C-alpha positions as CSV (number, residue, x, y, z in Angstrom):
1,M,22.1,-25.6,-22.1
2,K,19.1,-24.0,-23.7
3,F,16.8,-21.9,-21.7
4,A,14.8,-18.7,-22.0
5,V,15.1,-15.6,-19.8
6,I,11.9,-14.4,-18.3
7,L,11.2,-10.9,-17.0
8,G,7.7,-10.3,-16.1
9,G,5.4,-8.2,-13.8
10,L,1.8,-8.2,-12.7
11,L,0.4,-4.9,-11.8
12,L,-1.9,-5.0,-8.7
13,I,-3.6,-1.8,-7.5
14,G,-4.8,-2.6,-4.1
15,A,-3.6,-3.3,-0.6
16,L,-0.3,-4.8,-0.1
17,G,0.2,-8.0,1.6
18,A,3.1,-9.6,3.3
19,G,4.0,-12.8,5.0
20,G,7.6,-13.8,5.5
21,Y,9.7,-10.8,4.8
22,L,9.3,-7.1,4.7
23,F,12.0,-4.9,3.3
24,L,11.7,-1.2,3.7
25,N,13.5,2.0,2.7
26,N,13.1,5.7,3.3
27,G,13.0,8.3,0.6
28,E,11.3,11.4,-0.7
29,F,8.9,11.7,-3.6
30,P,7.7,14.6,-5.8
31,N,4.2,15.9,-5.4
32,I,2.5,13.8,-8.0
33,F,-1.1,14.5,-7.1
34,G,-2.9,17.6,-5.8
35,A,-6.3,19.4,-5.7
36,S,-9.1,18.9,-3.3
37,N,-12.3,16.9,-2.9
38,T,-14.4,14.9,-0.4
39,R,-15.9,11.5,-0.7
40,E,-19.2,9.9,0.2
41,P,-18.5,7.6,3.2
42,P,-19.5,3.9,3.3
43,K,-21.6,2.5,6.1
44,R,-20.1,1.8,9.5
45,L,-18.2,-1.5,9.6
46,S,-18.3,-1.7,5.9
47,G,-15.2,-0.2,4.3
48,E,-12.6,-1.8,2.1
49,A,-9.3,-3.7,2.4
50,T,-6.4,-5.0,0.4
51,G,-3.5,-7.5,0.0
52,G,0.6,-9.5,0.0
53,T,3.1,-12.7,0.4
54,A,6.2,-15.0,1.0
55,V,9.9,-16.0,0.7
56,T,11.6,-19.2,0.2
57,T,14.7,-19.1,2.2
58,T,16.8,-16.8,4.4
59,A,16.8,-13.4,2.9
60,T,18.7,-10.2,3.7
61,Q,18.2,-6.7,2.4
62,Q,20.3,-3.6,2.3
63,Q,19.0,-0.1,1.9
64,T,20.4,3.1,0.8
65,G,22.3,4.3,3.8
66,E,22.5,2.1,6.9
67,A,20.8,-1.3,6.9
68,E,19.6,-3.5,9.7
69,T,18.2,-7.0,9.6
70,A,16.2,-9.0,12.0
71,T,15.5,-12.7,11.6
72,A,13.1,-15.0,13.5
73,D,12.6,-18.7,13.6
74,G,11.8,-20.1,10.2
75,G,13.7,-17.3,8.4
76,D,11.0,-14.6,8.7
77,A,12.4,-11.1,8.7
78,I,11.5,-7.5,8.5
79,V,14.2,-5.1,7.6
80,T,14.1,-1.4,7.7
81,E,16.0,1.8,8.4
82,T,14.3,1.7,11.7
83,P,12.0,4.3,13.0
84,E,12.9,5.0,16.6
85,F,10.4,3.0,18.8
86,V,9.1,4.9,21.8
87,T,7.2,3.2,24.6
88,E,4.4,5.5,25.5
89,A,1.9,5.5,28.4
90,A,-1.7,5.9,27.3
91,P,-2.3,9.7,27.1
92,I,-4.6,11.3,29.6
93,E,-7.3,12.9,27.5
94,E,-8.7,15.7,29.6
95,D,-8.3,18.9,27.6
96,G,-6.9,19.6,24.2
97,P,-7.4,17.9,20.8
98,L,-8.0,14.2,20.4
99,R,-4.7,12.3,20.0
100,F,-4.2,8.6,19.0
101,I,-1.6,6.1,20.1
102,V,-0.4,3.3,17.7
103,P,-3.4,0.9,17.6
104,V,-1.4,-2.3,17.4
105,D,1.0,-4.1,19.8
106,C,3.8,-4.5,17.3
107,K,6.9,-2.5,16.2
108,V,5.9,-0.7,13.0
109,G,8.7,-1.2,10.5
110,R,10.1,-4.3,12.3
111,T,7.4,-6.8,13.2
112,C,4.6,-5.0,11.2
113,V,4.4,-2.3,8.6
114,V,2.0,0.3,7.2
115,Q,1.1,-1.0,3.8
116,N,-1.6,1.5,2.8
117,Y,-2.7,5.0,3.8
118,V,-5.8,7.0,3.3
119,D,-6.3,8.1,-0.3
120,M,-5.8,11.9,-0.3
121,S,-6.1,12.5,-4.1
122,P,-9.4,13.6,-5.5
123,G,-11.1,11.8,-8.4
124,L,-9.7,8.7,-10.0
125,D,-6.1,9.3,-9.1
126,Y,-4.7,8.1,-5.8
127,A,-2.0,9.4,-3.4
128,D,-1.1,8.9,0.2
129,Y,-0.7,11.9,2.6
130,A,3.0,12.2,1.5
131,C,2.0,12.3,-2.2
132,G,3.3,8.8,-2.5
133,A,1.8,5.7,-4.0
134,L,1.1,3.7,-0.9
135,T,-2.7,3.7,-1.2
136,Y,-5.4,3.0,-3.8
137,E,-8.5,4.7,-5.0
138,K,-10.9,5.7,-2.2
139,H,-9.0,3.8,0.5
140,N,-10.4,5.0,3.8
141,G,-7.9,3.9,6.4
142,T,-4.4,3.1,7.5
143,D,-3.5,-0.6,7.0
144,I,-0.9,-2.0,9.4
145,R,0.0,-5.5,8.3
146,L,1.8,-8.5,9.7
147,P,4.5,-10.3,7.7
148,S,2.6,-13.6,7.6
149,H,-0.2,-15.8,8.8
150,K,2.2,-17.2,11.4
151,E,2.3,-14.0,13.4
152,M,-1.5,-13.7,13.0
153,E,-2.0,-17.2,14.5
154,A,0.4,-16.4,17.3
155,G,-1.7,-13.3,18.1
156,V,-0.9,-9.6,17.8
157,D,-3.2,-7.4,19.9
158,V,-5.3,-4.5,18.5
159,L,-5.4,-1.6,21.0
160,A,-7.9,1.3,21.4
161,A,-6.1,4.3,19.9
162,A,-7.9,6.7,22.3
163,S,-10.4,6.5,25.2
164,G,-14.1,6.3,24.3
165,T,-17.3,4.2,24.1
166,V,-17.8,1.1,22.0
167,E,-20.6,2.0,19.5
168,D,-20.6,-1.1,17.3
169,M,-18.8,-4.5,17.0
170,R,-18.9,-7.7,15.0
171,D,-17.2,-11.0,15.5
172,G,-17.5,-14.5,14.1
173,M,-16.4,-14.1,10.5
174,P,-13.6,-16.5,9.3
175,D,-10.0,-15.4,8.7
176,V,-9.7,-16.2,5.0
177,N,-8.5,-14.5,1.8
178,Y,-11.6,-13.0,0.3
179,R,-10.7,-14.4,-3.2
180,L,-11.5,-17.8,-1.8
181,V,-15.1,-16.9,-0.9
182,G,-15.8,-14.1,-3.4
183,R,-16.5,-10.4,-2.9
184,E,-20.3,-10.8,-3.1
185,A,-20.3,-13.0,0.1
186,L,-18.8,-10.1,2.0
187,T,-21.1,-7.3,0.8
188,G,-21.9,-5.0,3.8
189,R,-19.3,-6.8,5.9
190,D,-16.2,-5.6,4.2
191,L,-14.3,-4.8,7.5
192,G,-14.9,-8.4,8.8
193,N,-14.7,-8.6,12.5
194,A,-14.6,-5.0,13.6
195,V,-15.1,-2.5,16.4
196,T,-16.3,1.1,16.3
197,I,-15.3,3.4,19.2
198,R,-16.9,6.8,19.7
199,H,-14.6,9.5,21.0
200,K,-15.0,13.1,22.1
201,D,-15.5,16.0,19.6
202,G,-17.6,13.9,17.3
203,Y,-14.8,11.5,16.2
204,E,-15.0,7.7,15.9
205,T,-12.5,5.1,15.0
206,N,-13.1,1.8,13.2
207,Y,-10.8,-1.3,13.7
208,G,-11.3,-3.8,10.9
209,H,-10.3,-7.3,9.8
210,M,-9.7,-8.7,13.3
211,K,-9.2,-12.3,14.1
212,R,-12.3,-14.4,14.6
213,G,-13.1,-14.9,18.3
214,S,-10.6,-12.2,19.4
215,V,-12.9,-9.2,20.0
216,T,-12.9,-8.5,23.7
217,V,-15.4,-5.6,24.0
218,K,-19.1,-5.2,23.5
219,I,-21.4,-2.4,22.6
220,G,-21.7,0.2,25.4
221,D,-18.3,-0.6,27.0
222,T,-16.0,2.2,28.0
223,V,-12.5,1.7,26.9
224,T,-9.2,3.5,27.6
225,A,-6.4,4.3,25.2
226,G,-4.1,1.2,24.9
227,Q,-6.7,-1.3,26.0
228,K,-6.9,-4.5,24.1
229,I,-10.0,-4.8,22.0
230,G,-9.1,-7.7,19.7
231,Q,-6.3,-9.2,17.6
232,I,-5.1,-8.6,14.0
233,G,-6.8,-11.0,11.6
234,L,-7.8,-11.8,8.0
235,S,-11.6,-11.4,8.1
236,G,-13.7,-9.5,5.6
237,L,-12.6,-8.1,2.3
238,T,-8.9,-8.5,2.5
239,E,-6.0,-10.7,1.2
240,F,-3.5,-10.4,4.0
241,P,-3.5,-10.2,7.9
242,H,-3.7,-6.6,8.9
243,L,-5.6,-4.0,10.9
244,H,-7.6,-1.4,9.0
245,F,-7.6,1.7,11.2
246,E,-10.1,4.3,10.1
247,V,-11.0,7.7,11.6
248,R,-14.3,9.5,10.9
249,R,-15.9,12.7,12.0
250,N,-19.5,13.6,11.0
251,D,-19.4,10.7,8.6
252,L,-16.3,12.0,6.8
253,V,-13.1,10.0,6.5
254,I,-10.2,11.8,8.2
255,D,-6.5,11.0,7.6
256,P,-4.9,10.8,11.1
257,F,-1.6,11.8,9.5
258,T,-2.9,15.2,8.4
259,G,-6.1,15.7,10.4
260,T,-7.9,16.6,7.1
261,V,-10.7,15.0,5.2
262,A,-9.8,12.3,2.7
263,E,-9.4,13.3,-1.0
264,T,-8.7,16.9,-0.2
265,G,-5.1,16.9,-1.5
266,C,-1.8,15.6,-0.3
267,N,0.1,18.9,-0.2
268,G,-1.9,21.0,2.2
269,P,-1.2,22.0,5.8
270,A,-1.4,19.2,8.3
271,E,-2.1,18.7,12.0
272,P,-1.4,15.0,12.7
273,M,-3.8,13.4,15.2
274,W,-1.1,11.0,16.5
275,T,0.7,11.5,19.7
276,D,4.4,12.6,19.2
277,A,5.6,9.1,20.2
278,A,3.1,7.4,17.8
279,L,4.1,9.7,14.9
280,Q,7.8,8.9,15.5
281,S,7.1,5.1,15.4
282,L,4.9,5.5,12.3
283,K,7.6,7.2,10.3
284,Y,6.7,7.2,6.6
285,I,8.5,4.6,4.4
286,P,7.6,5.2,0.8
287,S,8.9,2.0,-0.9
288,L,9.3,-1.5,0.3
289,V,9.8,-5.1,-0.8
290,V,7.1,-7.1,1.0
291,R,8.3,-10.6,-0.2
292,I,11.2,-12.0,-2.2
293,G,11.8,-15.7,-3.0
294,F,12.5,-18.3,-5.6
295,S,10.1,-20.8,-7.1
296,D,10.1,-23.4,-9.9
297,R,6.9,-22.1,-11.3
298,I,5.1,-18.8,-11.9
299,L,3.1,-17.8,-8.8
300,N,0.3,-15.2,-8.6
301,R,-0.2,-12.9,-5.7
302,T,-2.6,-15.1,-3.7
303,A,-0.2,-18.0,-4.0
304,I,2.7,-15.8,-2.7
305,E,0.5,-14.5,0.1
306,Y,-0.2,-18.1,1.3
307,G,3.5,-18.9,1.0
308,L,3.3,-21.6,-1.6
309,H,6.9,-20.9,-2.6
310,Q,7.9,-21.3,1.0
311,T,8.1,-25.0,1.1
312,G,11.2,-25.3,3.3
313,K,12.6,-27.9,0.9
314,P,15.3,-27.5,-1.8
315,L,14.1,-27.0,-5.4
316,D,14.4,-30.0,-7.8
317,R,17.4,-29.7,-10.1
318,T,15.5,-31.3,-12.9
319,S,12.9,-28.5,-13.0
320,D,13.0,-26.5,-16.3
321,T,12.2,-23.2,-14.5
322,L,13.8,-21.1,-11.8
323,L,12.2,-17.8,-11.0
324,L,12.8,-15.0,-8.5
325,H,9.6,-13.3,-7.4
326,V,9.6,-9.9,-5.8
327,Y,6.4,-8.4,-4.2
328,A,7.0,-4.6,-4.0
329,A,5.1,-1.6,-2.9
330,G,5.5,2.1,-3.7
331,L,6.7,2.0,-7.3
332,Y,7.0,5.0,-9.6
333,T,7.0,5.6,-13.3
334,G,10.5,5.4,-14.6
335,D,11.8,3.3,-11.6
336,I,14.3,0.6,-12.8
337,A,13.8,-2.9,-11.4
338,R,16.9,-5.1,-11.8
339,F,17.3,-8.8,-11.2
340,Q,20.6,-10.7,-11.0
341,L,20.5,-14.4,-10.5
342,T,23.8,-16.2,-9.6
343,D,24.5,-20.0,-9.8
344,P,26.6,-22.0,-7.3
345,A,29.8,-21.2,-9.1
346,G,29.2,-17.5,-8.7
347,E,28.3,-16.9,-12.3
348,I,25.4,-14.6,-13.1
349,F,23.0,-16.4,-15.5
350,V,20.2,-13.8,-15.5
351,D,20.8,-10.1,-15.5
352,A,17.6,-8.3,-16.5
353,E,16.0,-4.9,-16.1
354,R,12.5,-3.6,-16.3
355,I,11.3,0.0,-16.3
356,I,8.2,0.6,-14.3
357,D,5.7,2.2,-16.7
358,K,3.2,3.7,-14.1
359,N,2.9,4.4,-10.5
360,A,1.9,1.3,-8.5
361,A,0.7,0.9,-5.0
362,V,1.8,-2.7,-5.2
363,Q,3.3,-4.9,-7.9
364,V,4.6,-8.5,-8.3
365,L,7.7,-8.7,-10.4
366,R,9.5,-11.8,-11.5
367,A,12.6,-12.8,-13.5
368,G,14.5,-16.0,-14.2
369,A,15.1,-18.8,-16.5
370,A,12.6,-21.2,-18.2
371,D,12.5,-24.0,-20.8
372,R,15.8,-25.4,-19.5
373,T,16.7,-28.7,-21.1
374,T,19.5,-29.8,-18.8
375,P,19.4,-30.2,-15.0
376,W,20.6,-27.4,-12.8
377,E,23.9,-27.7,-11.0
378,P,23.2,-28.6,-7.4
379,G,24.1,-25.9,-4.8
380,T,23.1,-22.5,-3.6
381,Y,21.5,-20.1,-6.0
382,T,21.2,-16.4,-5.1
383,G,18.9,-13.6,-6.3
384,L,19.5,-9.9,-6.0
385,F,16.8,-7.3,-6.6
386,T,17.4,-3.6,-6.8
387,L,15.1,-0.7,-7.5
388,S,16.7,2.5,-8.8
389,R,15.0,5.9,-9.0
390,T,16.0,9.2,-10.6
391,K,15.3,12.5,-8.8
392,D,16.7,15.9,-9.7
393,G,18.9,14.3,-12.4
394,E,20.5,11.8,-9.9
395,T,19.8,8.1,-10.0
396,E,20.2,6.0,-6.8
397,V,19.3,2.6,-5.5
398,V,16.3,3.0,-3.2
399,L,15.6,-0.7,-2.5
400,R,17.9,-3.7,-2.4
401,A,16.8,-7.2,-1.4
402,E,18.6,-10.5,-1.7
403,T,17.7,-14.1,-1.0
404,S,19.0,-17.6,-1.8
405,V,17.7,-21.2,-2.4
406,E,19.2,-24.6,-2.4
407,V,18.8,-26.8,-5.5
408,E,19.3,-30.5,-5.2
């Protein structure tokens, strides 16, 4: 029974993707970035996007503290320590500052998730508004993603976050991972199918990467908060289905979680632009497992995003490779990623650790066995992934995700 143990990781700085399972956990992080700066804004309906992926079989995850799981047909699941969801009527914007409702018709943390925030760190560093790693350099918006293409195809509405007038729009671009068509083909159309709405006090909001043919408004239309303007898609410069929600004022990017200009630091005073109900639903979740699943070959991020490990069939016992892939977001220097793979007899045949060597917005990690010369025993194989973090001298598990696969 000769085989090699593999522990590997692929560092990906960009948007996170998902499609199948999202596993979330709450926590607090030290202030890793600071200072102040501003950025030069891109052209309207340009902007940037990012990316994420799939599981093989039924998966469950437990977090530090209470855990909750939700499964759907086909084994899809999003698990989180649940923000409290509040159904809110569209605010009446008469007097007072501009306030935004959640711009998507999904439950953030359950049926969708915030994968990336505005980059608030100046220069070449990056940090989200909570001084965490859920962003990347010069990211201009809030990315709310769906777990998979299946939900995108079923249709998830994009809503006007506040009342205003449609100033610009684009539709007709295909829903496809940009890596399949090349970045150059999307130059000047980074946000894909998109809508710009002008609001009071000089603010405007951009809604990017919407599904082809889903945009329901035209230039000059007056819209109200909560009105459907399209659906979440995969158009433009992106790798996973999500809404890129961007706030600007006087051509400067504004983080709606702080009300301040992008790249002006993550530790300053904040006046969120969300309504109270929206802010409660958009509770910050600093680390998450986007996908977890077995495969009989090494898969890259794009393959995972398209669910190529999610065949729905048992793995072949004659394969020489059995790997557990984990697609995680919000990793920090010194975090300990641990993999435990168990065979049908309950014996652990892989127990491996990897220390994260730098902060990462998103990372694909994998561990397992390769170069096996004898067939696998038929039955159920399980994989357990944990992520441990040390803070103030105490080490605790901040993420825990588990899945299984049949081998025949």
